[in-house]
Biopython code that builds the backbone (N, CA, C, O; Angstrom):
import numpy as np
from Bio.PDB.StructureBuilder import StructureBuilder

atoms = [
    (1, "UNK", "N", (97.319, 122.818, 25.286)),
    (1, "UNK", "CA", (96.063, 122.624, 25.215)),
    (1, "UNK", "C", (95.503, 122.006, 23.915)),
    (1, "UNK", "O", (95.916, 122.500, 22.865)),
    (2, "UNK", "N", (94.748, 121.141, 23.856)),
    (2, "UNK", "CA", (94.412, 120.722, 22.639)),
    (2, "UNK", "C", (93.161, 121.276, 22.337)),
    (2, "UNK", "O", (92.251, 120.760, 22.986)),
    (3, "UNK", "N", (92.846, 122.100, 21.614)),
    (3, "UNK", "CA", (91.469, 122.843, 21.310)),
    (3, "UNK", "C", (90.635, 122.948, 21.964)),
    (3, "UNK", "O", (89.496, 123.133, 21.536)),
    (4, "UNK", "N", (90.939, 122.860, 23.266)),
    (4, "UNK", "CA", (89.851, 123.618, 24.417)),
    (4, "UNK", "C", (90.369, 124.695, 25.161)),
    (4, "UNK", "O", (91.513, 124.945, 25.541)),
    (5, "UNK", "N", (89.480, 125.179, 25.270)),
    (5, "UNK", "CA", (89.820, 126.740, 26.082)),
    (5, "UNK", "C", (90.228, 126.549, 27.101)),
    (5, "UNK", "O", (89.667, 125.655, 27.735)),
    (6, "UNK", "N", (91.167, 127.141, 27.632)),
    (6, "UNK", "CA", (92.274, 127.151, 28.707)),
    (6, "UNK", "C", (91.061, 128.131, 30.195)),
    (6, "UNK", "O", (90.666, 129.291, 30.313)),
    (7, "UNK", "N", (90.896, 126.919, 30.988)),
    (7, "UNK", "CA", (90.139, 127.167, 32.433)),
    (7, "UNK", "C", (91.022, 127.339, 33.280)),
    (7, "UNK", "O", (91.992, 126.601, 33.110)),
    (8, "UNK", "N", (91.100, 128.189, 34.347)),
    (8, "UNK", "CA", (91.465, 127.868, 35.530)),
    (8, "UNK", "C", (91.353, 127.576, 36.483)),
    (8, "UNK", "O", (90.369, 128.142, 36.959)),
    (9, "UNK", "N", (92.014, 126.686, 37.449)),
    (9, "UNK", "CA", (91.268, 125.884, 38.140)),
    (9, "UNK", "C", (90.239, 126.331, 39.390)),
    (9, "UNK", "O", (90.508, 127.299, 40.102)),
    (10, "UNK", "N", (89.191, 125.626, 39.553)),
    (10, "UNK", "CA", (88.645, 126.156, 40.519)),
    (10, "UNK", "C", (89.152, 126.762, 41.954)),
    (10, "UNK", "O", (89.939, 126.061, 42.590)),
    (11, "UNK", "N", (88.785, 127.915, 42.455)),
    (11, "UNK", "CA", (89.123, 128.277, 43.952)),
    (11, "UNK", "C", (88.997, 126.995, 44.801)),
    (11, "UNK", "O", (88.124, 126.169, 44.536)),
    (12, "UNK", "N", (89.675, 126.861, 45.599)),
    (12, "UNK", "CA", (89.261, 125.954, 46.893)),
    (12, "UNK", "C", (88.304, 126.616, 47.833)),
    (12, "UNK", "O", (88.704, 127.623, 48.417)),
    (13, "UNK", "N", (87.135, 126.196, 48.045)),
    (13, "UNK", "CA", (86.289, 126.850, 48.866)),
    (13, "UNK", "C", (86.634, 126.360, 49.925)),
    (13, "UNK", "O", (87.088, 125.217, 49.865)),
    (14, "UNK", "N", (86.533, 127.151, 51.504)),
    (14, "UNK", "CA", (86.912, 126.836, 52.714)),
    (14, "UNK", "C", (85.952, 125.849, 53.189)),
    (14, "UNK", "O", (84.763, 125.810, 52.875)),
    (15, "UNK", "N", (86.655, 124.940, 54.086)),
    (15, "UNK", "CA", (85.908, 123.552, 54.222)),
    (15, "UNK", "C", (84.712, 124.119, 55.394)),
    (15, "UNK", "O", (84.999, 125.102, 56.077)),
    (16, "UNK", "N", (83.484, 123.487, 55.550)),
    (16, "UNK", "CA", (82.894, 123.878, 56.119)),
    (16, "UNK", "C", (83.020, 123.757, 57.354)),
    (16, "UNK", "O", (83.980, 123.051, 57.666)),
    (17, "UNK", "N", (82.320, 124.243, 58.349)),
    (17, "UNK", "CA", (83.003, 124.038, 60.075)),
    (17, "UNK", "C", (81.817, 123.132, 60.464)),
    (17, "UNK", "O", (80.670, 123.424, 60.124)),
    (18, "UNK", "N", (82.060, 122.214, 61.061)),
    (18, "UNK", "CA", (81.000, 121.028, 61.622)),
    (18, "UNK", "C", (80.111, 121.882, 62.580)),
    (18, "UNK", "O", (80.200, 122.844, 63.343)),
    (19, "UNK", "N", (79.221, 120.999, 62.115)),
    (19, "UNK", "CA", (78.215, 121.720, 62.961)),
    (19, "UNK", "C", (78.037, 121.532, 64.619)),
    (19, "UNK", "O", (77.918, 120.396, 65.078)),
    (20, "UNK", "N", (78.028, 122.606, 65.413)),
    (20, "UNK", "CA", (78.060, 122.083, 67.026)),
    (20, "UNK", "C", (76.855, 121.594, 67.671)),
    (20, "UNK", "O", (75.776, 122.128, 67.928)),
    (21, "UNK", "N", (77.286, 120.545, 67.845)),
    (21, "UNK", "CA", (75.793, 119.741, 68.325)),
    (21, "UNK", "C", (76.276, 119.591, 69.761)),
    (21, "UNK", "O", (75.401, 119.124, 70.490)),
    (22, "UNK", "N", (77.515, 119.879, 70.411)),
    (22, "UNK", "CA", (77.564, 119.407, 71.963)),
    (22, "UNK", "C", (77.211, 120.748, 72.872)),
    (22, "UNK", "O", (77.721, 121.848, 72.658)),
    (23, "UNK", "N", (76.517, 120.547, 73.632)),
    (23, "UNK", "CA", (75.871, 121.473, 74.571)),
    (23, "UNK", "C", (77.408, 121.948, 75.486)),
    (23, "UNK", "O", (78.207, 121.130, 75.943)),
    (24, "UNK", "N", (77.524, 123.319, 75.577)),
    (24, "UNK", "CA", (78.367, 123.843, 76.204)),
    (24, "UNK", "C", (78.300, 124.004, 77.532)),
    (24, "UNK", "O", (77.433, 124.782, 77.932)),
    (25, "UNK", "N", (79.044, 123.429, 78.390)),
    (25, "UNK", "CA", (79.451, 123.318, 79.598)),
    (25, "UNK", "C", (78.038, 122.935, 80.675)),
    (25, "UNK", "O", (77.678, 123.294, 81.796)),
    (26, "UNK", "N", (77.519, 122.008, 79.611)),
    (26, "UNK", "CA", (76.155, 121.338, 80.476)),
    (26, "UNK", "C", (75.836, 120.455, 80.189)),
    (26, "UNK", "O", (75.131, 120.355, 79.185)),
    (27, "UNK", "N", (76.291, 119.093, 81.126)),
    (27, "UNK", "CA", (76.328, 117.975, 81.499)),
    (27, "UNK", "C", (74.829, 117.547, 80.902)),
    (27, "UNK", "O", (73.874, 118.310, 81.050)),
    (28, "UNK", "N", (74.711, 116.396, 80.285)),
    (28, "UNK", "CA", (73.336, 116.090, 79.689)),
    (28, "UNK", "C", (72.320, 115.176, 81.278)),
    (28, "UNK", "O", (71.106, 114.971, 81.282)),
    (29, "UNK", "N", (73.233, 114.833, 82.337)),
    (29, "UNK", "CA", (72.121, 114.413, 83.164)),
    (29, "UNK", "C", (71.672, 115.587, 84.215)),
    (29, "UNK", "O", (71.052, 115.312, 85.243)),
    (30, "UNK", "N", (72.022, 116.846, 83.879)),
    (30, "UNK", "CA", (70.893, 118.029, 84.412)),
    (30, "UNK", "C", (69.844, 118.481, 84.095)),
    (30, "UNK", "O", (69.295, 119.465, 84.592)),
    (31, "UNK", "N", (69.264, 117.449, 82.781)),
    (31, "UNK", "CA", (68.319, 117.855, 81.855)),
    (31, "UNK", "C", (66.678, 117.415, 82.522)),
    (31, "UNK", "O", (65.617, 117.957, 82.209)),
    (32, "UNK", "N", (66.841, 116.449, 83.363)),
    (32, "UNK", "CA", (66.086, 115.447, 84.010)),
    (32, "UNK", "C", (64.870, 116.351, 84.739)),
    (32, "UNK", "O", (65.457, 116.696, 85.765)),
    (33, "UNK", "N", (63.600, 116.907, 84.819)),
    (33, "UNK", "CA", (62.763, 117.387, 84.994)),
    (33, "UNK", "C", (62.691, 116.867, 86.802)),
    (33, "UNK", "O", (63.111, 115.743, 87.075)),
    (34, "UNK", "N", (62.142, 117.764, 87.922)),
    (34, "UNK", "CA", (61.974, 117.323, 88.741)),
    (34, "UNK", "C", (61.021, 116.504, 88.728)),
    (34, "UNK", "O", (60.430, 116.509, 87.648)),
    (35, "UNK", "N", (60.334, 115.297, 90.013)),
    (35, "UNK", "CA", (58.900, 114.952, 89.549)),
    (35, "UNK", "C", (57.870, 115.608, 89.750)),
    (35, "UNK", "O", (58.117, 116.751, 90.135)),
    (36, "UNK", "N", (56.415, 115.277, 89.614)),
    (36, "UNK", "CA", (55.326, 115.835, 90.189)),
    (36, "UNK", "C", (55.289, 114.724, 90.898)),
    (36, "UNK", "O", (56.096, 113.797, 90.837)),
    (37, "UNK", "N", (53.728, 114.870, 92.027)),
    (37, "UNK", "CA", (53.156, 113.888, 92.632)),
    (37, "UNK", "C", (52.011, 113.552, 92.208)),
    (37, "UNK", "O", (51.526, 114.199, 91.280)),
    (38, "UNK", "N", (51.315, 112.489, 92.765)),
    (38, "UNK", "CA", (49.887, 111.937, 92.327)),
    (38, "UNK", "C", (49.490, 111.645, 93.532)),
    (38, "UNK", "O", (50.236, 110.948, 94.221)),
    (39, "UNK", "N", (48.110, 112.150, 94.120)),
    (39, "UNK", "CA", (47.144, 111.575, 95.199)),
    (39, "UNK", "C", (45.967, 111.343, 94.612)),
    (39, "UNK", "O", (45.402, 112.020, 93.753)),
    (40, "UNK", "N", (45.541, 110.094, 95.253)),
    (40, "UNK", "CA", (44.244, 109.807, 94.872)),
    (40, "UNK", "C", (43.934, 108.872, 96.070)),
    (40, "UNK", "O", (44.702, 108.162, 96.719)),
    (41, "UNK", "N", (42.188, 109.125, 96.220)),
    (41, "UNK", "CA", (41.584, 108.771, 96.968)),
    (41, "UNK", "C", (40.018, 107.975, 96.748)),
    (41, "UNK", "O", (39.177, 108.652, 96.156)),
    (42, "UNK", "N", (39.807, 107.257, 96.980)),
    (42, "UNK", "CA", (38.285, 106.211, 96.268)),
    (42, "UNK", "C", (37.814, 105.946, 97.130)),
    (42, "UNK", "O", (38.591, 105.726, 98.059)),
    (43, "UNK", "N", (36.324, 105.783, 97.438)),
    (43, "UNK", "CA", (35.236, 105.263, 98.328)),
    (43, "UNK", "C", (34.515, 104.494, 97.044)),
    (43, "UNK", "O", (34.048, 104.996, 96.022)),
    (44, "UNK", "N", (34.593, 102.971, 97.489)),
    (44, "UNK", "CA", (35.256, 102.199, 98.821)),
    (44, "UNK", "C", (36.964, 102.000, 98.052)),
    (44, "UNK", "O", (37.108, 102.122, 96.836)),
    (45, "UNK", "N", (38.169, 101.677, 99.017)),
    (45, "UNK", "CA", (39.113, 101.670, 98.381)),
    (45, "UNK", "C", (39.118, 100.643, 97.322)),
    (45, "UNK", "O", (38.340, 99.731, 97.044)),
    (46, "UNK", "N", (40.649, 101.222, 96.618)),
    (46, "UNK", "CA", (40.565, 100.608, 95.066)),
    (46, "UNK", "C", (42.485, 100.505, 95.425)),
    (46, "UNK", "O", (43.164, 101.240, 96.142)),
    (47, "UNK", "N", (42.947, 99.150, 94.493)),
    (47, "UNK", "CA", (44.450, 99.087, 94.345)),
    (47, "UNK", "C", (44.790, 100.002, 93.325)),
    (47, "UNK", "O", (44.200, 99.967, 92.245)),
    (48, "UNK", "N", (45.728, 100.857, 93.576)),
    (48, "UNK", "CA", (46.419, 101.519, 92.508)),
    (48, "UNK", "C", (47.494, 101.010, 91.528)),
    (48, "UNK", "O", (48.490, 100.467, 92.007)),
    (49, "UNK", "N", (47.409, 101.103, 90.597)),
    (49, "UNK", "CA", (48.483, 100.632, 89.432)),
    (49, "UNK", "C", (48.934, 102.368, 88.748)),
    (49, "UNK", "O", (48.039, 103.193, 88.564)),
    (50, "UNK", "N", (50.115, 102.629, 88.503)),
    (50, "UNK", "CA", (50.906, 103.392, 87.524)),
    (50, "UNK", "C", (51.766, 103.343, 86.669)),
    (50, "UNK", "O", (52.984, 103.431, 86.826)),
    (51, "UNK", "N", (51.092, 103.177, 85.581)),
    (51, "UNK", "CA", (52.085, 102.451, 84.291)),
    (51, "UNK", "C", (52.396, 100.859, 84.296)),
    (51, "UNK", "O", (53.307, 100.189, 83.809)),
    (52, "UNK", "N", (51.379, 100.582, 84.969)),
    (52, "UNK", "CA", (51.459, 98.978, 85.130)),
    (52, "UNK", "C", (52.213, 98.502, 86.394)),
    (52, "UNK", "O", (52.550, 97.344, 86.639)),
    (53, "UNK", "N", (52.445, 99.764, 87.263)),
    (53, "UNK", "CA", (53.211, 98.944, 88.762)),
    (53, "UNK", "C", (52.084, 99.146, 89.912)),
    (53, "UNK", "O", (51.470, 100.213, 89.897)),
    (54, "UNK", "N", (51.876, 98.490, 90.590)),
    (54, "UNK", "CA", (51.206, 98.545, 91.791)),
    (54, "UNK", "C", (51.778, 99.700, 92.813)),
    (54, "UNK", "O", (52.931, 99.486, 93.188)),
    (55, "UNK", "N", (51.273, 100.666, 93.225)),
    (55, "UNK", "CA", (51.702, 101.822, 93.915)),
    (55, "UNK", "C", (51.125, 101.393, 95.711)),
    (55, "UNK", "O", (51.700, 101.723, 96.748)),
    (56, "UNK", "N", (49.764, 100.534, 95.565)),
    (56, "UNK", "CA", (49.616, 100.454, 96.796)),
    (56, "UNK", "C", (47.934, 100.925, 96.827)),
    (56, "UNK", "O", (47.465, 101.624, 95.928)),
    (57, "UNK", "N", (47.193, 100.482, 97.881)),
    (57, "UNK", "CA", (46.067, 101.115, 98.304)),
    (57, "UNK", "C", (45.500, 102.007, 98.658)),
    (57, "UNK", "O", (46.058, 102.566, 99.602)),
    (58, "UNK", "N", (44.022, 102.730, 98.139)),
    (58, "UNK", "CA", (43.781, 104.292, 98.437)),
    (58, "UNK", "C", (43.739, 104.171, 100.227)),
    (58, "UNK", "O", (43.408, 103.150, 100.829)),
    (59, "UNK", "N", (44.123, 105.360, 100.814)),
    (59, "UNK", "CA", (44.545, 106.664, 99.428)),
    (59, "UNK", "C", (46.114, 106.191, 99.830)),
    (59, "UNK", "O", (46.735, 105.651, 100.745)),
    (60, "UNK", "N", (46.339, 106.859, 98.306)),
    (60, "UNK", "CA", (47.502, 106.908, 98.058)),
    (60, "UNK", "C", (47.983, 108.570, 97.631)),
    (60, "UNK", "O", (47.434, 109.254, 96.767)),
    (61, "UNK", "N", (49.235, 109.010, 98.555)),
    (61, "UNK", "CA", (49.346, 110.356, 98.612)),
    (61, "UNK", "C", (50.785, 111.012, 98.160)),
    (61, "UNK", "O", (51.863, 110.467, 98.394)),
    (62, "UNK", "N", (50.649, 112.144, 97.544)),
    (62, "UNK", "CA", (52.046, 112.872, 96.913)),
    (62, "UNK", "C", (53.133, 111.529, 96.675)),
    (62, "UNK", "O", (54.092, 111.200, 97.373)),
    (63, "UNK", "N", (52.518, 110.803, 95.233)),
    (63, "UNK", "CA", (53.280, 109.462, 94.951)),
    (63, "UNK", "C", (54.032, 110.034, 93.796)),
    (63, "UNK", "O", (53.528, 110.261, 92.696)),
    (64, "UNK", "N", (55.415, 110.276, 94.164)),
    (64, "UNK", "CA", (56.343, 110.792, 92.908)),
    (64, "UNK", "C", (56.235, 110.292, 91.523)),
    (64, "UNK", "O", (56.549, 109.129, 91.270)),
    (65, "UNK", "N", (55.841, 111.041, 90.676)),
    (65, "UNK", "CA", (55.972, 110.740, 89.111)),
    (65, "UNK", "C", (56.772, 111.128, 88.224)),
    (65, "UNK", "O", (57.183, 112.286, 88.161)),
    (66, "UNK", "N", (57.108, 110.163, 87.391)),
    (66, "UNK", "CA", (57.779, 111.509, 86.275)),
    (66, "UNK", "C", (56.989, 112.579, 85.584)),
    (66, "UNK", "O", (55.833, 112.160, 85.522)),
    (67, "UNK", "N", (57.074, 113.770, 85.034)),
    (67, "UNK", "CA", (56.527, 114.358, 84.043)),
    (67, "UNK", "C", (55.798, 113.909, 83.076)),
    (67, "UNK", "O", (56.359, 113.086, 82.353)),
    (68, "UNK", "N", (54.514, 114.234, 82.775)),
    (68, "UNK", "CA", (54.386, 113.498, 81.317)),
    (68, "UNK", "C", (52.900, 112.860, 81.763)),
    (68, "UNK", "O", (52.261, 113.141, 82.777)),
    (69, "UNK", "N", (52.599, 112.066, 80.867)),
    (69, "UNK", "CA", (51.145, 111.292, 80.902)),
    (69, "UNK", "C", (51.509, 110.060, 81.487)),
    (69, "UNK", "O", (52.577, 109.470, 81.325)),
    (70, "UNK", "N", (50.411, 109.661, 82.279)),
    (70, "UNK", "CA", (50.591, 108.307, 83.267)),
    (70, "UNK", "C", (49.432, 107.345, 82.937)),
    (70, "UNK", "O", (48.398, 107.942, 82.639)),
    (71, "UNK", "N", (49.355, 105.976, 82.917)),
    (71, "UNK", "CA", (48.189, 105.751, 82.735)),
    (71, "UNK", "C", (47.441, 104.937, 84.593)),
    (71, "UNK", "O", (48.110, 104.238, 85.353)),
    (72, "UNK", "N", (46.426, 105.229, 84.742)),
    (72, "UNK", "CA", (46.244, 104.805, 86.193)),
    (72, "UNK", "C", (45.028, 104.082, 86.044)),
    (72, "UNK", "O", (44.012, 104.404, 85.428)),
    (73, "UNK", "N", (45.392, 102.616, 86.981)),
    (73, "UNK", "CA", (44.420, 101.794, 86.846)),
    (73, "UNK", "C", (43.657, 101.758, 88.468)),
    (73, "UNK", "O", (44.469, 102.085, 89.333)),
    (74, "UNK", "N", (42.639, 101.514, 88.869)),
    (74, "UNK", "CA", (42.097, 101.551, 89.935)),
    (74, "UNK", "C", (40.932, 100.130, 89.838)),
    (74, "UNK", "O", (39.952, 99.844, 89.150)),
    (75, "UNK", "N", (41.836, 99.391, 91.142)),
    (75, "UNK", "CA", (40.705, 97.909, 91.202)),
    (75, "UNK", "C", (40.543, 97.697, 92.663)),
    (75, "UNK", "O", (41.292, 97.978, 93.599)),
    (76, "UNK", "N", (38.873, 96.887, 92.608)),
    (76, "UNK", "CA", (39.008, 96.365, 94.086)),
    (76, "UNK", "C", (37.991, 95.292, 93.269)),
    (76, "UNK", "O", (37.077, 95.508, 92.472)),
    (77, "UNK", "N", (38.584, 93.972, 93.847)),
    (77, "UNK", "CA", (37.744, 92.832, 93.053)),
    (77, "UNK", "C", (36.336, 92.618, 93.875)),
    (77, "UNK", "O", (35.365, 92.129, 93.297)),
    (78, "UNK", "N", (36.287, 92.952, 95.048)),
    (78, "UNK", "CA", (35.321, 92.270, 96.144)),
    (78, "UNK", "C", (33.878, 93.606, 95.737)),
    (78, "UNK", "O", (32.673, 93.603, 95.989)),
    (79, "UNK", "N", (34.567, 94.358, 95.196)),
    (79, "UNK", "CA", (33.026, 95.206, 94.772)),
    (79, "UNK", "C", (33.303, 95.350, 93.286)),
    (79, "UNK", "O", (33.357, 96.537, 92.963)),
    (80, "UNK", "N", (33.464, 94.636, 92.443)),
    (80, "UNK", "CA", (33.547, 94.652, 90.802)),
    (80, "UNK", "C", (34.118, 95.513, 90.340)),
    (80, "UNK", "O", (33.999, 95.612, 89.119)),
    (81, "UNK", "N", (35.128, 96.691, 91.157)),
    (81, "UNK", "CA", (35.452, 97.511, 90.743)),
    (81, "UNK", "C", (36.847, 97.712, 89.460)),
    (81, "UNK", "O", (37.869, 97.133, 89.829)),
    (82, "UNK", "N", (36.935, 98.200, 88.524)),
    (82, "UNK", "CA", (38.090, 98.243, 87.495)),
    (82, "UNK", "C", (38.002, 99.378, 86.688)),
    (82, "UNK", "O", (37.209, 99.382, 85.746)),
    (83, "UNK", "N", (38.775, 100.428, 86.952)),
    (83, "UNK", "CA", (38.869, 101.637, 86.108)),
    (83, "UNK", "C", (39.934, 102.324, 85.646)),
    (83, "UNK", "O", (40.640, 102.793, 86.539)),
    (84, "UNK", "N", (40.319, 102.561, 84.399)),
    (84, "UNK", "CA", (41.166, 103.123, 83.716)),
    (84, "UNK", "C", (41.239, 104.589, 83.576)),
    (84, "UNK", "O", (40.331, 105.183, 82.996)),
    (85, "UNK", "N", (42.442, 105.332, 84.156)),
    (85, "UNK", "CA", (42.019, 106.558, 83.983)),
    (85, "UNK", "C", (43.664, 107.004, 83.620)),
    (85, "UNK", "O", (44.674, 106.397, 83.976)),
    (86, "UNK", "N", (43.570, 108.490, 82.647)),
    (86, "UNK", "CA", (44.976, 108.830, 82.328)),
    (86, "UNK", "C", (45.367, 110.132, 83.197)),
    (86, "UNK", "O", (44.555, 111.052, 83.104)),
    (87, "UNK", "N", (46.356, 110.327, 83.934)),
    (87, "UNK", "CA", (46.838, 111.597, 84.320)),
    (87, "UNK", "C", (48.055, 112.204, 83.500)),
    (87, "UNK", "O", (48.936, 111.515, 82.985)),
    (88, "UNK", "N", (47.967, 113.885, 83.438)),
    (88, "UNK", "CA", (49.129, 114.254, 82.993)),
    (88, "UNK", "C", (49.864, 115.375, 84.156)),
    (88, "UNK", "O", (49.472, 116.506, 84.444)),
    (89, "UNK", "N", (51.012, 114.652, 84.672)),
    (89, "UNK", "CA", (51.483, 115.807, 85.738)),
    (89, "UNK", "C", (52.855, 116.561, 84.838)),
    (89, "UNK", "O", (53.517, 116.227, 83.856)),
    (90, "UNK", "N", (52.848, 117.552, 85.622)),
    (90, "UNK", "CA", (53.670, 118.401, 85.646)),
    (90, "UNK", "C", (54.776, 118.547, 86.288)),
    (90, "UNK", "O", (54.676, 118.244, 87.476)),
    (91, "UNK", "N", (55.656, 118.849, 86.000)),
    (91, "UNK", "CA", (57.016, 118.727, 87.233)),
    (91, "UNK", "C", (56.868, 119.995, 88.414)),
    (91, "UNK", "O", (56.703, 121.204, 88.250)),
    (92, "UNK", "N", (56.995, 119.210, 89.607)),
    (92, "UNK", "CA", (56.726, 119.804, 90.799)),
    (92, "UNK", "C", (55.429, 120.131, 91.338)),
    (92, "UNK", "O", (55.197, 120.919, 92.256)),
    (93, "UNK", "N", (54.419, 119.286, 90.519)),
    (93, "UNK", "CA", (52.777, 119.932, 90.611)),
    (93, "UNK", "C", (52.239, 118.515, 91.347)),
    (93, "UNK", "O", (52.663, 117.403, 91.033)),
    (94, "UNK", "N", (51.452, 118.709, 92.153)),
    (94, "UNK", "CA", (50.608, 117.604, 92.827)),
    (94, "UNK", "C", (48.885, 117.416, 92.409)),
    (94, "UNK", "O", (47.970, 117.947, 93.040)),
    (95, "UNK", "N", (48.725, 116.559, 91.238)),
    (95, "UNK", "CA", (47.836, 115.972, 90.863)),
    (95, "UNK", "C", (46.955, 115.251, 91.961)),
    (95, "UNK", "O", (47.205, 114.184, 92.521)),
    (96, "UNK", "N", (45.740, 116.181, 92.157)),
    (96, "UNK", "CA", (44.625, 115.125, 93.006)),
    (96, "UNK", "C", (43.215, 114.401, 92.602)),
    (96, "UNK", "O", (42.338, 115.057, 92.040)),
    (97, "UNK", "N", (43.061, 113.177, 92.880)),
    (97, "UNK", "CA", (41.764, 112.934, 92.438)),
    (97, "UNK", "C", (40.943, 111.856, 93.489)),
    (97, "UNK", "O", (41.480, 110.855, 93.965)),
    (98, "UNK", "N", (39.747, 112.209, 93.709)),
    (98, "UNK", "CA", (38.990, 111.632, 94.712)),
    (98, "UNK", "C", (37.827, 111.426, 93.857)),
    (98, "UNK", "O", (37.252, 112.284, 93.188)),
    (99, "UNK", "N", (37.438, 109.693, 93.999)),
    (99, "UNK", "CA", (36.328, 109.180, 93.197)),
    (99, "UNK", "C", (35.660, 108.433, 94.340)),
    (99, "UNK", "O", (36.172, 108.145, 95.422)),
    (100, "UNK", "N", (34.353, 108.152, 93.889)),
    (100, "UNK", "CA", (33.222, 107.140, 94.686)),
    (100, "UNK", "C", (33.041, 106.187, 93.607)),
    (100, "UNK", "O", (33.456, 106.583, 92.517)),
    (101, "UNK", "N", (32.517, 105.011, 93.640)),
    (101, "UNK", "CA", (32.101, 104.365, 92.970)),
    (101, "UNK", "C", (30.963, 103.920, 93.288)),
    (101, "UNK", "O", (30.378, 103.133, 92.544)),
]
sb = StructureBuilder()
sb.init_structure("model")
sb.init_model(0)
sb.init_chain("A")
sb.init_seg("    ")
for serial, (resi, resn, name, xyz) in enumerate(atoms, 1):
    if name == "N":
        sb.init_residue(resn, " ", resi, " ")
    sb.init_atom(name, np.array(xyz, "f"), 0.0, 1.0, " ", f" {name:<3s}", serial, name[0])
structure = sb.get_structure()
C-alpha cells in the first residue's frame, strides 16, 4: 500500500427482503362491499337521478347503490321543481327520504 492505512473490505450487508405487497390468498375481487339501497318518495312526483343517471319517477324503492356518497337530483318540470341533495349510503343499509314540495 502506498502510504495509506490498510482498511478491510466492508462486510457485505444482507440484501433487504422485498416488501410483501401481495395479499395472502385473498383475491382482489372479494374486496367490493355489498351495495346499500336508496328509497325515496316525493309529493308531487319527481324524476330521480342518482350520480347523473335517471333511475325513474318517485316512488323509487330499494334502489341498489354502491357504498359511499351519491348526488341525487329530483325534478318535475311541470311543477317547476329541481332539487339536488347528497346521500351517504353504507353497505347493506337502506337510506329513505320522503319530501313534499
